[in-house]
N, C-alpha and C positions, 0 to 999 in steps of 0.2 A: 571564312565561312561560318563556323559554329559559334564563335565568340563575337560576331558583329553586333548583335543586339546589346550585349552586356558592355561593349566598348562605347556604344552611343549614349548609354545612361550615366548620369552622374551618380556618385557613391550613395548619396542620400535617397535617390529614387530607387536604386537597386536594393538597398536595405528595406525601403518601404515595401517593395514587391515581396521580399522575403517574409515580412510580417504577416502576409495573408496565406502563407503556406502552413500545412500541417508538418508534423515532425518528419514523416517519411519523405515528403517533397523537399523539405528544407535540407535534409541530409543528401538527397540526390543532387540538389542544386550545388551544395558544397563540393560534391564529388566531380561535377562536370564543368563547373565555371571557375577557372583559376582566379579570376578577379574577385569573385565572391568569397573564395577561400581566404583571401588576404584582408577582408573587411572584418571589423569587430562586430560579431553577431551575438555577443553576450546578452544585450537587452532583449533581442528576439527570443533567445532560448529561455530567458527568465519569464517573459510574458507567456510563452508556450507552456512552461512548467505550471504556472499559476492557472492558466486557462484550462488546461487539460485535467489537472488534479485538484483544483481548489475545492470542488464539491465532495471530494473524498475525505471523510472525517479524520481518518488516520493521518493524512498528509496536510490537512488544513492547519492543525494546531502547530505544526513544526515547519511551516512554509518558509519562514525567514531562516531557519536553521539549515535547510537543505542547500541554500546558496552559499552558506559560509562553511559547511563541512565538506564540500566538494570543490575541486579546483576551478570549476566553471559551472554555469547554469546548464550548459549542455551535458556535463557529467552528472549533474543532479537529476536532470531529466531522464537520462539513461538509467540511473539507479532506480528512480521511482517507477519508470516504465517496466523494468524487469521485476522489481519487487512486487508490484501489484498483480503480476501474472504468476507468482509463485503459488504452488498448491500444497506446500508442506510448511508447517509451523515449526519453530525451534523452541527448545526448553526456555531460552532466554526471553523470547516473546511471551510465552505463557506466563512467566513471572512478572514481566514489565507492563502488560496490558491490563486494563480494567475489564473485569468479566461480570456480566449480569446473568443471574440464574433465575429461571422460572420453570415451574412445572406446567405440563400440558393441562388442559381443562379436564381431561380424563383422569389425570393423576392428582387433581385437587387444586390446580393453578386457577387463579382468579384474575388474570390479566395484570395490569399495572400494580394492583394492590399486593400481589404476591411476588413481585419482582424484587430481587435483592442482589446485593453485590457479593461476589466471592472472589477468592484469590488463590493462585497457585504459588507455592514456594518451592525453591529448588534445593535447599539445604536445611532441613530434610525435604524430600519430595512429598509435600502435603497439599491437598485441596481443601479449602475451608469455606464453607457457606454458613456463617453463624446461625442464621435463622432456621436452617433445616438439618444440619448435621455437624457432628464433631469433626475435626480434621481427619481426612482419609488419605491413604497413600495413592499415588498415581504413577503411571508409567507411559511415556510417549511411545507409540508403536507405528508400524508401517511407514517408517521414514517420515514421521511427522504428519501423517494423514488420519491418525486416530489416537485416542487416549483411553487407557484402561484406568478407571477410578474404582479402587477397592474391589468389591464383589459385584459391582454393576456390570451389565453388558458393555462391550466396547462402545465408545462414543466416536462416531466419524467426525472429522474436522473438515469444514468446507470453506473455501474462499468465496466471499460474496462479490458481486459486481462492483461494489464501491470500495474494494480493497480490505474490508473488515473480515474477521473470522467468525465462524459459527461452529460451535460444538453442540452436538445433539444426540439423542437417542429416542426411544419411544416414550420416555417419561418426561423429558425436558425439551 
């Protein structure tokens, strides 16, 4: 009954059908079709990983790395899928990522000409934007959803649709 169609198709045609599915449908097919479970779907998951997340700057630069640091492309896909949906940042990420700082126009910012790079260090916890301030202490708050920098009002931290992070307040 249920497996008749998959028994009629050769392996390569069944895999070709799998290439046209999204991650959710592919996982469903793997759950309901015993024969598909036995096929090597590594290339399908790798293509899906690159197709779904290639446009995300954070994952584009490390795309080769994701398939070597995980046991399979399916595991890499699962990691990125969950990672991009996280809404809290970690101290390690604050220190590892490149941060660009700019003032709002109301606070004297002039667009790209006032854009400058800043960095967070963890030992000691200092935030440094050479063009604007001497290093200032910082503290991650609200389980990674805001940051307190020196005497400034708290800066909310927001995850953008492309997986990047935005730290902001009324001045920046």
